[in-house]
C-alpha positions in Angstrom: 109.4 73.8 92.7 111.6 70.3 94.1 115.3 70.5 95.3 117.3 69.9 92.3 121.4 68.8 92.4 122.9 71.7 89.6 126.3 70.1 90.0 127.6 67.0 91.0 131.2 65.3 90.6 132.5 62.5 92.9 134.0 65.5 95.6 130.9 67.8 95.9 127.8 68.8 94.8 125.2 72.0 94.1 122.2 71.8 95.5 119.4 74.4 94.7 115.7 75.2 96.2 113.4 77.5 94.6 110.8 78.5 95.8 111.4 76.5 99.2 108.2 74.9 101.2 108.4 73.7 105.0 108.5 70.2 103.9 111.7 71.1 101.7 113.8 72.9 104.8 112.7 69.9 107.1 114.3 67.7 104.4 117.6 70.2 104.4 117.6 70.1 108.4 117.7 66.0 108.5 119.8 65.2 105.6 122.4 67.9 105.9 122.6 68.6 109.8 121.4 72.4 108.8 120.4 74.5 112.2 116.2 74.9 111.6 117.1 79.3 112.4 119.1 79.0 109.7 116.4 77.7 107.4 114.0 79.8 109.1 116.0 82.8 107.7 116.0 82.0 104.4 111.9 82.2 104.3 112.3 85.6 106.1 111.3 88.0 102.9 113.0 90.9 105.0 115.7 89.3 106.5 119.2 91.7 106.5 122.5 90.0 104.7 124.4 88.7 107.0 127.1 85.5 107.7 126.8 83.2 110.5 128.9 79.6 111.2 127.2 76.7 112.8 129.9 74.0 113.5 131.0 73.2 109.9 128.1 74.6 108.3 128.9 78.2 106.8 125.8 80.6 106.0 125.6 83.7 103.6 122.5 85.1 103.2 122.8 88.0 100.4 120.7 89.9 98.5 119.8 90.4 95.0 118.7 93.4 93.2 115.7 92.9 91.0 114.0 94.5 87.9 110.7 94.0 89.7 108.6 97.5 89.6 106.9 98.2 93.1 104.2 100.6 93.7 105.6 101.0 97.3 109.4 101.1 98.1 109.4 101.1 102.0 111.4 97.6 102.6 114.4 96.0 101.1 112.1 93.2 99.4 110.3 96.3 97.6 114.2 96.4 95.3 115.7 93.2 96.0 115.4 90.0 96.6 117.5 87.2 99.1 119.7 84.4 98.8 121.0 82.0 101.1 124.0 80.5 100.5 125.1 77.2 102.8 128.4 75.5 102.5 128.5 72.4 104.4 131.3 70.2 104.0 131.3 69.4 100.7 128.1 70.8 99.8 126.9 73.9 97.9 123.2 74.7 98.9 121.3 77.9 97.6 117.7 78.7 98.9 115.9 81.9 97.3 112.3 82.2 96.7 112.0 83.6 93.1 114.1 82.9 89.4 117.6 85.0 90.6 119.9 86.3 87.4 123.3 85.6 89.6 121.6 82.0 90.0 121.0 81.2 86.5 124.3 82.8 85.2 126.2 80.8 87.4 124.4 77.3 86.1 125.4 78.6 82.7 128.8 79.7 83.1 130.0 76.0 85.4 127.9 74.4 81.8 130.1 76.0 79.6 133.6 75.1 81.9 135.4 72.3 81.0 137.5 71.8 83.9 136.0 71.3 87.6 135.4 74.1 90.0 135.7 73.9 93.5 132.5 74.6 96.0 134.2 77.9 96.8 134.9 78.9 93.4 131.1 78.7 93.0 129.7 80.8 95.5 132.3 83.5 94.4 130.8 83.6 91.1 127.0 83.6 93.2 128.5 86.9 95.1 129.8 88.8 92.2 126.6 88.3 89.9 124.6 90.0 93.0 127.1 92.5 92.9 126.5 93.2 89.1 123.0 93.3 89.7 123.3 96.1 91.5 125.6 97.5 89.5 123.5 97.1 86.8 120.3 98.8 88.2 122.5 101.6 89.6 123.2 102.1 85.7 119.7 102.7 85.4 118.7 104.6 87.8 121.7 107.0 86.6 119.8 107.2 82.8 116.4 107.6 84.5 117.8 110.6 86.4 119.6 111.8 83.0 116.5 111.3 81.6 114.5 113.1 84.2 117.0 116.2 84.4 116.8 116.9 80.4 112.8 117.3 81.0 113.7 119.4 83.2 116.3 121.7 82.0 116.4 121.5 78.1 112.4 120.7 77.6 111.8 123.2 80.6 109.0 121.3 81.8 107.6 121.9 85.4 105.3 119.0 86.1 104.1 118.0 89.0 105.0 114.4 88.1 108.5 115.3 87.8 109.0 115.8 91.6 107.4 112.5 92.1 109.2 110.5 89.7 112.1 112.2 91.6 110.7 110.9 95.1 110.8 107.5 93.9 114.0 107.8 92.5 116.0 108.6 95.7 113.7 106.0 97.7 115.0 103.0 95.3 118.6 104.0 95.4 118.1 104.6 99.1 116.6 101.1 99.9 119.7 99.8 97.5 122.3 101.6 99.8 121.4 100.2 102.5 121.3 96.8 101.2 125.2 97.1 100.1 125.9 98.7 103.6 124.7 96.2 105.6 126.0 93.6 102.9 129.6 94.8 103.8 130.2 92.1 106.8 128.8 89.2 105.1 131.1 90.0 102.0 134.0 90.1 104.1 133.7 86.9 105.4 134.1 85.3 102.2 138.1 85.6 103.5 136.9 82.5 105.2 136.0 80.6 102.4 139.2 78.5 100.2 140.1 81.3 97.8 142.7 83.4 96.5 143.5 86.7 97.8 143.0 88.0 94.4 139.6 86.2 93.6 138.3 87.7 97.2 140.2 91.3 96.4 138.2 91.0 93.4 134.8 90.6 94.9 135.6 93.6 97.6 136.5 95.9 94.9 133.2 95.2 92.9 131.3 95.6 96.0 133.3 98.8 96.9 132.4 100.4 93.4 129.0 99.4 93.7 128.7 101.1 96.9 130.6 104.3 95.3 127.8 104.6 92.5 125.2 105.2 94.5 126.2 107.2 97.4 126.8 109.1 94.3 124.0 108.7 93.1 122.4 109.9 96.0 123.7 113.2 95.8 123.0 113.4 92.7 119.1 113.1 93.0 119.4 115.0 96.0 120.7 118.2 94.2 118.2 117.9 91.2 115.4 117.6 93.3 117.0 121.0 94.9 117.5 122.3 92.1 113.8 121.1 90.7 112.2 122.8 93.7 114.1 126.3 93.4 113.3 126.6 89.6 109.4 126.1 90.9 109.4 128.8 93.3 111.6 131.3 90.6 108.6 130.4 87.8 105.9 131.4 91.1 108.3 134.6 92.0 108.0 135.4 87.6 104.2 134.9 88.2 103.9 137.4 91.2 106.0 139.7 89.6 103.5 139.9 86.8 100.3 139.9 88.8 102.5 143.0 90.8 103.1 145.0 87.4 99.1 144.5 86.0 98.2 146.0 89.7 100.3 149.0 89.5 97.9 150.1 86.5 94.9 149.8 88.3 96.3 151.4 91.5 95.5 155.2 90.2 91.7 153.8 89.1 90.9 152.0 92.8 92.3 155.2 94.4 90.1 157.6 92.6 87.2 155.5 92.8 88.0 154.7 96.6 88.0 158.4 97.4 84.7 159.6 95.2 83.3 156.2 96.8 83.7 157.8 100.1 80.1 159.6 101.5 
């Protein structure tokens, strides 16, 4: 997708690059004098969130939760996609490899705003929407966990598919937690931008809330897995109890047959 200028005023502009090519990165390097190493970080699908500063370039690399369903949940790229945000003097540059809700929603919001916005406010809006994507994901995982819990305890089902679903849920929740914890430093560095303290506090509070939600979710899933396994063991013990009772009835017959069967 070509380099697109989303917003432009006499003071600043917002440039967006979706699915960048090597030619796009070369142009950004030459036009805005951005370090090639920083641009290469935006191409690495598994790069962790971070903040870097190089001269007059401020670089935030954040990750947004995605709705894509992956069969394997091994790396952070299976549950999130990265968004690189550069602030170069009076230019905001966003780089991402796929369509993201945070970029799309920010575009809609600024198109509806009558007054001028600053580059820092655009970056803040994107960061808050990224946190919201994780908030939405946590709500979705909580709902899935509640459904599984109802099936186990109310419908009294004990299928092997349940433990697989719980394991997948635990993997997804754990990866989201990892992304959010590593994002703490980058979120904290928003204080370096020309923003009001209340705006920065709002972003940090949103981040802390989502981290707490996933911590709680991880504990709940772990407890549910333990209870599921305990129920499975209990049902196995009940089966063994029934077999033991039946064996008592056949014990005299077996004893008599053993005695008279001796030579």
